[in-house]
C-alpha positions in Angstrom: 102.4 106.9 111.1 102.0 104.3 113.9 100.4 101.2 113.0 98.6 98.4 114.9 99.2 95.7 112.2 102.6 93.6 112.4 105.4 93.9 109.7 105.4 90.8 107.7 107.1 90.4 104.3 104.1 90.2 102.4 102.3 93.2 103.9 105.1 95.5 103.0 105.1 94.2 99.4 103.1 96.9 96.9 100.1 96.0 95.7 100.5 94.3 92.0 97.2 95.8 91.0 97.9 99.2 89.4 94.8 101.0 90.6 95.4 100.3 94.0 99.4 101.1 94.2 99.9 104.1 96.4 99.5 107.4 94.6 102.6 108.9 96.0 106.1 107.6 95.7 107.1 108.5 99.3 105.1 108.4 102.2 107.1 108.1 105.6 105.4 106.1 108.5 106.0 106.7 112.2 108.7 104.1 113.6 109.8 103.1 116.8 113.6 103.8 118.0 114.6 100.3 117.4 113.8 100.9 113.6 115.2 104.4 113.2 118.6 103.2 111.6 116.6 101.4 108.7 116.3 103.5 105.7 112.4 104.2 104.9 111.5 103.7 101.1 108.5 103.8 99.2 105.2 103.4 101.0 104.9 99.7 100.6 108.3 99.3 102.3 107.9 101.5 105.1 108.3 100.2 108.4 106.0 100.1 111.1 105.5 99.8 114.9 105.8 96.0 115.7 105.2 96.3 119.6 102.0 96.8 121.4 101.6 100.2 123.0 102.8 100.9 126.4 100.2 99.7 128.9 98.3 101.9 131.1 100.5 100.9 134.1 103.4 103.1 132.6 101.2 106.1 132.3 99.1 108.5 134.4 95.7 108.7 135.0 93.9 112.0 134.1 90.9 112.3 136.4 87.5 113.8 135.6 88.0 117.6 136.6 84.4 118.1 137.4 84.1 115.2 140.0 82.8 116.7 143.3 80.1 114.3 143.8 80.9 111.7 146.5 78.4 109.4 144.9 79.9 109.7 141.6 79.9 106.6 139.3 83.6 106.8 138.2 84.8 104.8 135.2 88.4 104.6 133.8 88.8 104.7 130.0 92.2 103.2 128.6 92.6 105.0 125.1 95.2 104.5 122.6 97.3 107.6 122.0 100.0 108.1 119.4 100.8 111.6 117.8 102.7 112.2 114.6 104.3 115.1 116.0 106.5 112.7 118.3 106.9 109.9 115.8 110.0 108.3 117.9 107.7 107.9 121.0 105.8 104.4 121.3 102.3 104.5 121.3 100.5 104.3 124.8 97.7 103.3 126.7 96.3 106.7 128.3 93.7 106.5 131.2 90.9 108.7 131.8 88.2 109.1 134.6 84.7 110.1 134.0 81.8 110.6 136.2 79.2 108.6 134.5 76.5 110.4 136.1 77.6 113.5 133.9 78.4 111.6 130.8 75.8 110.7 128.2 75.0 106.9 127.5 77.3 106.4 124.8 81.1 105.8 124.2 81.1 108.8 121.6 79.8 110.8 124.5 82.7 109.8 126.7 85.1 110.8 123.8 83.6 113.8 123.2 83.6 114.9 127.0 87.3 113.8 127.5 88.2 116.1 124.8 86.1 118.9 125.5 86.8 118.7 129.5 89.9 116.8 130.2 92.3 116.5 127.0 91.9 118.7 124.0 94.8 116.9 122.2 92.5 113.6 122.2 92.0 112.9 118.4 89.1 110.8 116.7 86.6 111.2 114.1 83.0 111.9 114.4 80.0 113.5 112.6 76.4 112.2 112.5 76.4 110.5 116.1 73.4 108.5 114.5 74.9 105.3 113.0 74.9 107.0 109.6 78.0 108.4 108.4 80.3 105.5 110.1 83.0 108.1 111.0 83.2 106.9 114.5 84.4 103.5 113.9 87.0 102.0 116.4 87.7 98.9 118.5 85.8 99.3 121.8 86.4 96.5 124.4 87.6 94.1 121.6 85.3 94.6 119.1 84.9 96.9 115.9 81.8 99.1 116.4 80.6 102.7 116.0 81.3 104.8 119.0 77.9 106.7 118.8 76.2 103.1 118.9 78.2 101.6 121.6 76.5 101.9 125.2 79.2 102.6 128.1 78.8 99.6 130.3 77.4 101.0 133.6 79.6 98.6 135.8 82.1 101.0 137.0 84.5 98.2 138.1 85.0 97.4 134.5 87.7 99.5 132.8 86.9 100.2 129.1 89.5 100.1 126.4 89.5 102.0 123.2 91.9 101.6 120.2 91.8 102.5 116.6 90.8 100.0 113.9 92.7 96.9 114.1 95.6 96.2 111.6 95.3 99.8 110.1 98.1 102.6 110.0 97.3 105.3 112.6 97.0 109.1 111.5 96.8 110.0 115.3 95.1 108.5 118.3 92.0 107.0 117.1 92.0 107.9 113.5 92.8 105.1 111.1 94.2 105.7 107.6 91.8 104.4 105.4 93.2 105.4 102.2 93.8 101.9 100.8 90.1 101.0 101.6 88.6 103.8 99.6 91.0 103.1 96.8 89.5 99.7 96.6 85.9 100.9 97.1 86.7 102.9 93.8 88.2 100.2 92.2 84.7 98.4 91.8 83.3 101.1 90.1 80.4 101.8 92.5 77.7 103.2 90.6 75.0 102.1 88.2 76.5 101.4 84.7 74.2 101.2 81.3 74.9 101.3 77.7 72.4 104.1 77.0 69.2 106.4 78.7 65.7 104.7 79.0 63.9 105.1 75.7 61.1 107.0 77.1 64.0 109.6 78.7 62.7 109.1 82.3 64.7 107.2 85.4 65.8 103.8 85.4 62.9 102.0 86.7 62.8 98.7 88.9 60.1 96.5 90.1 59.4 95.9 94.1 60.5 92.7 94.0 63.8 93.5 92.3 64.2 96.5 94.7 63.8 94.3 97.7 66.8 92.2 96.4 68.8 95.3 97.6 67.8 95.3 101.3 70.5 94.5 103.7 73.3 95.8 100.8 72.6 99.6 100.2 72.7 100.2 104.2 76.3 99.6 104.0 77.7 103.1 105.5 81.5 101.9 104.8 82.8 102.3 108.3 85.4 99.4 107.6 84.5 97.4 111.0 84.0 94.5 109.0 87.1 94.6 106.8 89.2 95.3 109.9 88.1 92.3 111.8 88.8 90.0 108.8 92.0 88.0 109.3 92.2 87.5 105.7 92.1 91.2 105.1 94.8 91.9 107.7 97.3 89.7 105.9 96.4 90.2 102.1 94.9 93.6 102.0 96.8 95.1 99.3 95.2 92.6 97.0 91.9 91.3 99.0 89.3 93.5 98.7 87.9 92.8 102.1 84.0 92.1 103.3 83.0 95.8 102.9 83.9 96.4 99.3 82.5 92.9 98.4 79.3 93.5 99.8 79.2 96.8 97.5 80.3 95.0 94.6 77.5 92.6 95.3 75.0 95.6 95.6 75.5 96.3 91.7 75.7 92.7 90.6 72.5 92.1 92.3 70.8 95.3 90.8 68.6 94.6 87.6 69.2 97.9 86.3 72.9 97.4 86.0 74.3 96.1 82.6 77.5 95.6 83.0 77.7 92.3 85.5 79.7 90.4 83.4 82.7 93.0 83.5 82.2 93.2 87.1 82.5 89.5 87.5 85.6 89.5 85.4 87.3 92.0 87.6 86.8 89.7 90.5 87.8 86.7 88.7 91.2 86.1 90.1 92.8 84.3 93.4 92.9 87.3 95.5 90.1 89.7 95.2 87.5 87.4 96.1 88.7 83.9 96.7 90.5 85.1 100.0 87.5 85.0 102.0 87.4 81.7 104.1 84.0 82.3 105.8 85.5 83.2 109.2 82.3 85.4 109.5 84.0 87.9 111.6 82.6 90.3 109.4 78.8 89.4 110.2 79.4 89.2 113.5 80.7 92.7 114.0 78.9 94.9 111.5 77.2 97.8 113.9 74.4 97.9 111.1 73.6 94.3 111.5 74.6 93.4 107.8 75.8 90.1 106.5 78.7 90.6 104.4 79.7 86.8 104.4 76.4 86.0 102.8 77.2 88.4 100.2 80.4 87.2 99.3 78.7 83.5 99.3 76.3 84.8 96.5 79.1 86.4 94.6 81.2 82.9 94.7 77.7 81.4 93.7 77.0 83.6 90.8 80.4 83.2 89.2 80.7 79.4 89.6 77.0 78.9 87.8 77.5 81.8 85.3 
């Protein structure tokens, strides 16, 4: 698979955490021509594309097939393209033009129209269209966000550029490989843990004040926009859990019903899982749901310091 992240020695090392190691022994990635002569070994040692995608200047522009109005508001979209069916070809920026008068207001509307009417080979994830599922997370005009919540700038002179989430391996076009991200999420045991059931046999009750402590935490939709905007996660993604997973971890640390807080903190008590956060706060600035992962990470650090 092509990659947007750069190949550095520490990125090519397999994780030292057993639960986060690749579950399969061999998993090849797409490589550019310069690296074809080098052997590809285990997944953690696979070579990734180290050069940026070909500029839109080197590709043709695919026009809107339904453009007929002289007063059409034509806007250009440059979209990252790469296919595993042609692994030796470098990624490229493909240009498309659309009439905004015939396109919905959101970036996802533009992508769906391109796929339905212009180029059916374009690949991306989408589902709910309401900012709930997190499927359409991508980098739009330099910002990690959800395509279904990102409005198309109405200024037709400004061209839009759409990439997959940065520093992730790419499955195809705008589809990032989030395998490691979900393994990290699984590693924090994101579910309520208790020694036994309530004595009265009913549900695990919680006071309104304790329930309020979960506001700003449970709304996370695991879109990975925050984690893939974090420089610390770019360089240490094999071991640093990242903003999204740490916010989810704090969601359970803050839950008054959970009885395994000591075990949860012990799992984070190492130099990499939590403390690679350097409070850059890209995560809080880019979150499409308006959450604050940086604050959640700070709360975890504070709780561990004064435990």
